[in-house]
Structure formats: C-alpha cells, structure tokens
N, C-alpha and C positions, 0 to 999 in steps of 0.2 A: 504490500500499501504507500503511496509517494505520502510525501512527508509535507504537506501542505495545510499550510493557515491560512486562515483567513479570519478580518474582524471587521463589523461593521457597527458604523453610527450614527446616528439621527442626529441636527446640525451641531448638535453641544455635547450629546452622550454616547459615550465608549460603550457598545454592546457587543462584548467578542459573541463568534457563531459559531465556528468550526476548532477544533485540534483534528492533528493529523488527518485519516483519509476520509470522517464520515462525510456525507452527502450534505451538498450547499441547500442552505434553506431558502424556497423559493420569496425572495425578498422583492419587490418592487413598491415599496414605498418610494412616494417623490419626491429627493431633497435629500436623501440618505446617500449613504459614503461605505465603500467596502475597501479594503488594501489588506495583502498578504504578499507570502512566497508560494515563488513555487519552484520547488526541484526539478530542473529541466534535465536536470542528468544528475548524478551521484557527485556528491559534493557541487554543484552548480546551480546556484538560490538563485532564480529571478524576483524583484520587485514589483509588483502593480497597484496600482489605483483607481478606483472606479467611481468618481460621480455620477446618481441619477440625478436627470435634470426636475425641478423645480416645476414645471413645465410636459414632463410628463404624462402620455394620456395612453391610453388602452385604443386602440383602433383598427380591427383587421385587417378594415379594405388602405389602410394608409399608416403601416406600424409607425414607428419610433423609432429614432434611429438613434446607432450607438458610433460615435468615434473613437478608433483606435488613431493614438497622436503619438509615431515615430522619432524621434531627435534625434539629430546629425553627430560629425562629429569624425571618428567613431569614437563614443566615448562619454557625448556629452547626453546628462539627465533628462531623460524627459518630464521625470517627476518633479523636477526643479525647474528647471528653464521651461518645456513648455505650458507647465500646468502653472507654477506663479507669476510665472514673467510675457508670459504669451495670451495664454487665453483660457485656463483653467477661474474658478471663481473668485477666487481669491488674489489677488497682488502682494508681492513679497513682505510688503507692511501689513499682510493677513487687513487687508481692508477691499471689499468688495467691489471686482471690475465690472464696470458700463459691458464692456462692449465680450464679456465672456460665451461661448462658446456652450455654453451649457443651457442658454436659452431656449437653445433648437436642437439638442441633441443630449445625450448622456457622453461622458467623454472616461477616456480609458486610459492613463497613464501610465509609460513600465521605463522602467530603467533598464535599458537594452543598447548594446547586447550586457551579457554576466558580467563584471566586473565593474559596471557603471554604475555612480551615482551609492544608495543603497542594495545592488545589487551583490552579488561578488563571489570568488568560486575561492575553493580551501586548497587548488592547487593550482599556481601560476600556468600548467601546459593544460589547463582546461579552457583556457578564453579561447573564443573560437578565429579560425581563422580568415575567413571571409564569408560573405554574404552568405551563403547558403546553407553553412554554419550555423550561423544566425536567426537564420529561418526557420529551423529544425529547431531550434527554442521554442522561437514565438510561439508557433504552432502546440507547442507545448503546452504553452502558456494557456493558448486561447482553449484546448481538449479542460486542460483543467477549470478553467471559469465558463465554459459555455456549456459543454456536454452536461452537465448536473443542475443545472438552473435553466429552466424551460424557460421562463420569461425571457430572459435571456434571447435565448432564441428564437423569441417573434421576430426580436429586432434586426435587419438590418448593420452589418459590420461594417463602415469604410476604415481604410485607412488611412489616413490623411499623416504627410511626410513634411520633414521638411532638411533641407541640405543631404548629406549624407544618408538621412534616412532614405530617400525615397530609394535610393537602393536597397534597403532593407526591405521595403512598404514591394515593390516588387517581386522579390524574391518569396517575401512570404504569401504573397498572392496568389501564388503559383503553387507554393508548398502545400496553403492552407483551402486550396482548389482539389487536391489530388490528394488531400486527406478527409473531407467534404465528400467528395464522390467515393473515395472507399469506405465511407462508412464509420471513419474515424474521427468525424468534427462534425458536428453538428451547431454551425448556424448559417446564415446565407448571408456573399460578401455583397455588398453593395454596390461598391465600387474602390475605387484609389485615384486621391488625390496625391500629385507631384507636388509639391512647392518649394519650388528655386533648389531641386534636386541634383545633387552631384549624378547624373546617368551619363554623361560621357565626361570623362574632366579631357579626354583629347579637345574636343571641339569649346570647351571651357575657354584649358590654355590656350587655344588659339584667335578666341578670341579677344585677348585683353588686349593685345595691341593694337587692333585696329578702336576698337572702343576707347582704348584710354588718347590714343591720334584726335579723334572723332572732340576730344570735349577738351584738347589741349594740355593734358596731364606725360605728353610726349611728343618732341618734334622727330623729323624724319629720321636722324640719325639714332637714339633713342628706342624710337619703336623698330629700325635695322635690329637692333642690340637684339630685343626681347622677342620679335618677330623669330628670327634664327633658335632662339633657347626654347621656343613654344616647337618649332619643327624636330627639335633634336629630340623633346618628349615625344612628339607624334612618333615617330623613327621608334625612339623603344617600346612601345605601345606595341605596336608593330610588330615589332622584334620577340615579342613577352616578354621582355623584359622588366617586367615594371614594379620589381624594388628598387633599380636604378631609374625610374622613370618618377619613383616616387622622390628621391634623392634629390632630383634634376626638377620638379617643379617646385617641392624646396627653395634652389638657390633662385630661380626663376622670380617667386615672389620676392624675396629679398633684392633682387634687384627691381622690378618694380616700385617697391615700397623706395628705393635711392632712389631710382630716376624721376618720379612722380611728384618727392616733397613730402611722401608719407602717406598717400591717397589711400583712404578707408576703404579697404575690402569686401565691406558689409555694405557698406552708403559711401557710393565715391563724392557725393556733395558732400559728405563732413570732415572730408580732405583732412581726417586722423587728430579733429577735432572731439570736446566733449559733449556737445552741444547736438541738439537734434534728439530725437524719440528713438532710433536703436543706442544711441550714445553709451547708458548702460552697458549694456552688453556687450556694446562691440566695443569699449574700452576697456571694460574689464579683461575680455578675453586677450589681452594682449600681454596680461604680468605672465612668462613662465617661469613653472612652475618646477621645469627639472632640466639636466643639460639636456638629458638626449632626444627629451622634445624642443629644448628651445632651437634647433633648427630646421624645424618644420613648421614652417609659417600658418600652417591648420590649424596649431596646436593654441592661435588666438580663437577659435572657436570651439577650440575642446578647453579651454581655459575656464571655457562657461559653465564646463559640465562641472568643476568644482567652484562656479563661484556662488560666494556667501555674501549677501550683504550684511556690511557692514562689521563682515569677519575677515582675516586674515591665512594667509597661508599654513600656517602653523598651528589655529588650531579651530574646531568648529564655531560659526556664528551663534548667535541667540536664534536669527531664522531656524539655524539648522535643528539648535537642540529641542525648541519648539515641536519643529516639527516631529525631533525624533520622541520625545514624551508623549503628545497626544498618539502616535502610532503605538509605541511601547513595546513593538516586535524585533526591533533590530537589533542584531547582537550588540553587544558591549565592548567586544573588540574590533567592531566594523564602522570605520572612517570613513565618512560622507565623502566618494568620492575616490579612498585611498590606490584604486584601481584603475582610475580611468586612464593614466597616461601612460598603463599596460594594455591596455585593448584596444590601443593606437599600434604600438608599436606589433603586437600578432598580424595587425591586417595590414600590415602595410606594404604583404605583397598583393592584396585583391584593389590596394585602397584605387589605381587609376585607372581597374577594367571598365569597360563599361555595361552597360547592362539595357542595353535598346532593342536587343534581342526580347530578351522577359516585356517588355513594353509591347513589343510586336506577340507575342502570346498571346495575352491577358486580351488585346482588342480583336484577336484571330478566333478565345474565348469567347469573345460578346461582353466581356466587364467590362464596365461604366471606366473611362480613364482621363481624367481632370489633369491638368497640366497649368498651374499659374506659378507667375512671376513679377519681384520685383524691378521699375522700372529702374531703377541704383540699385541695385546690386552689380557688384563686379565679381566678387569669384564667382557666383554661379549667373553669369551675366545673361537676360534678358536673347541675347545677341547669339549664344554657345545654344541655346537652347532650343530655340528656334534651327538652327544647326543640325541636332541629331532628330530634331523631329522630322525633319526633312528624308533622315536616314530612313525616316519606315519603311517597311515595306507591307505594310497592311494596305488591301486591297480599296480602301477609302482615303485612304489620303491624299490622292488630285482632286476628287470630289470636296476636301476638307482643304483643303488651301486658294481654291478656288469660290470660295462661300466667302458675305460681306461681315465683317467687325458690326459691332452692335456695342453705343455705348453705354456706360456704366452711372448710373445715378444714387446716389446716398437720400432717402427721404426728399422736403419741394424743395431745395436745394438742386439746380438747374449747371452746376458743378461737375463736370466731367471725371470723375475716378478710375474711370479704366475702361477697360475694351473686352468683347469678350467673343465666339463663333466657335460652333458644335459643327458636327455630323456625325453621326453615325452616333457610336458611341465613345468617340474625340472630342473633346473639349477643350479648350484654351484659355485661358484671363490672363488681360496684360492691364497692372495694378500700377496706374501714376504714382508718385512720389513715394512711394515706398518700397526698400533694399530688399536687404535679407532674410531680417526677419519682417514681413508683411505681415501679420495679424498686431505687430508694435506700431508699426508704422498711418497703420490706414485700418484701423480697426470696426469703423464704419462697414464699410465697401465690401471687409475681408470676408465680416458676419453675414452681411446678404447673402456673400456668395457660398460659403459653405451650407445656405440655408436652402439655396437650388439646389445643390449637387446631393447632398442628403435627402431634399424632397420633402423635410421636416413640416410635420402638422401645424408646427408655430408659425411658418411662412403665411399660413393663411387669416393668422390673424394678426399678424403684424406690421 
C-alpha cells in the first residue's frame, strides 16, 4: 500500500482525512483545501496542494474544471510561485488575490519534479533525468489523487504550464492519456495550455538576436556575435550534444547580458531594473545560490524556486514557516527547495531537447492545445514560439495560419489587451504588455483567457 498522506482543511480549520493507503473521502465542499505527499517511487515523495473553488457548482452538462499548474525551472516550486505569486487565492502576504484563477476553476499545485520545493528524494540518485521520467511521476500522483475520488473524476483536468513546465505538460498529457486508455487513471483530460513554454530551445535562442536588434538592444556587430553563438547551439542540438548545448546556452545568456546592458530576460522592457509587476520575481531570481548553478543563467528562474519573501539563502523565512505550520506534514529535516539546484543539474542533458513532436501528437489525438505568450518575454520570446509552431506537422496548421486574429479586451475598457485565434483544437493567445510571468503582468486578460480555455461555468456569470 502506498505511503500516501492527505490532509484537508476548510478555510481556517485543519481537518485530517487520511493516513497511509486508506481511500480518499468524497469531499466536495466549496472553498476547501487538501494537500499531501504521494510516494511516486520508493524514497521519492511529491508534495501537492489542491484548492476547491468557492464558486464550484455541480453541473453535469457543464462540469467544473480543475487546473493543474506546472512550474518551470526545472526545479521551481509550483506551490510557492504559481500558487502564492501568480494565480492562487492568496499572495505572499497571505492576502486575497483579486485575480486568482480559483474564481473559475479548482487549482492543483505540485512541487515537480521530486526534489523541488517541499518535494524530496531520500537518495539524490532518484532525481529524474528527463521529462519522460517526470511525467511518469506526475501520472502516479494523478492516479493517487483522482482514482479514489469520484467527485474529482467528474471534472475535466486542464494542465497549464509556464516556462520549462511546458515540456513537463506535454509529456505528462501523453502519459496520462495512455494511462486513461489502459484504465490505470480515472480522469478526463480537458486540454493543455502552454504559457511562455520552453518547447523548442533551439528556436528560442535563435530568436534572441533578431528581437534584441529590433528593439535597439544590439547593434549589427553584437547581433552577429549573438547569432553565431546561437547557431553553434543549433548545431550541437542537431548532433545530440545536449549537455554541451546547455553549457553553450549559459554562455550565450552571459553574452546577451553583457552586450545589451543587462537586459531582463523575463521582461525586456524592465532592462534589469526592479520596477514593474514582474520585478519581484525576476530580480530575486538573479541571486545565485551555488557555484555550480551560477554559470547557468536560467538559474535566475530556478532561484525563484527558493524565492522566500523577506527571507535569505541561509534560513527559511516567516513565509515558508507559516506554510509549514499550516500544512504540518513536512518532515522536520526537509528544508524548502534544498534539492532544487540538484534538479536542474540532473536534467541538464534533457534541458535543450525540443518537445514539438509531443505537441503534434496531442493535436493529432484531438487534445485541445492552447499556446499563450507574453509580448515582452525574452527567454521564451513570442518570436521563438511562433517559429516552433510553424514546424508542427499537424494537418490543421495551414488553416490555423490563415485565420484572422481577434482583439481581446477586459471589462468595459476598449483598450486592446491581446489577440487570439483558433482552428479546431489549436488556440493561440498573444498577451500584450506581459513578460514571462503573464498572470502577474496582465491578470485581467489572463483570467478571462483561462476561463475561456477551461469553459468554466463561472464565465456565464462573470
């Protein structure tokens, strides 16, 4: 029997529900929370946190959706970042977030892969080495959560990802579909949404030079240097030298930083300053926490896996301690994010591999795939996203490309906040004014977008 811990609480009262392998209670109370550990493999433990929307309604003709949020990194905490910094019900000061996605769906956050956030392994050799291994662990987690809860099984699951989380999302979706077909997983997959996702590293590094030159952050000479370095990475990827490509990518980010006057990779309009809505996340990611990861500039984002409001690198902050006290099941010897840097290192051979084929496979299976990108993102620039989309072999691609975009607005304002277009099961959103952390920069239009993606019943009254 799996060593599966599950706890639940109403908004302020902790109610223990489960120890060991006992069946999960059919808890459907709106506004409730559940969390726990799943032993996805012997000595490998994944932490999750599920919020039930206070707006949740049971409607067989229009079922209430559940969103599984997958953070990037690899090694960034969904429980900390996605939950408290982006779309969860409370912010890092534990104050209500007006733009929480909980208004239109239930929210499931995980610290993925094992070794991230509160998730941990008892032996570092058990850290996953690639996206497929991560997908297997996540599939096991979904089995443990959904197979024993008929209420959850009635809700379609939407996998929504950010950054490297997009690679996790597409591999998980295929793994989950296989498990569903084989009767091992009892849930309905509603769709996959890829937000500023690292689906094709080659296309992103090739996009940096042209984009930065267009916005006057590079001149012709510097562009040629950056472009040459990106071409080298392309060649390494084509030759299967993925670790070399990861190291060369790190060098390229260093060169971009130096030649652009420290452009912000997560919002190129911030220019390395600490102003703007993404700045809290982006600036804290720059603090390096190990010599080994210091050369990997993507650890800027990984650093946010250990971002602790008001804290430091030597001890957990009041923020994390309050979460630990509320949850009450985190082992005393587990420090938040203590294995996160090792997660990145373990996956560096998979980091630069593309997952375009997996997106193609999902589309061919009829799965709804949504792609959304922030206009001001550099690390996963819209230019790079459009480039890998053009490589899809999906039969509907040409018709998708011929479609006209329509403008997006929020509320009574007639200010254009973005654009979108769709064909069959492929959907694309261009979010204006947003950087890498789209829900942080443009919460209104993002909430409206996610309501549409999930076909939430709440959209009928909003």
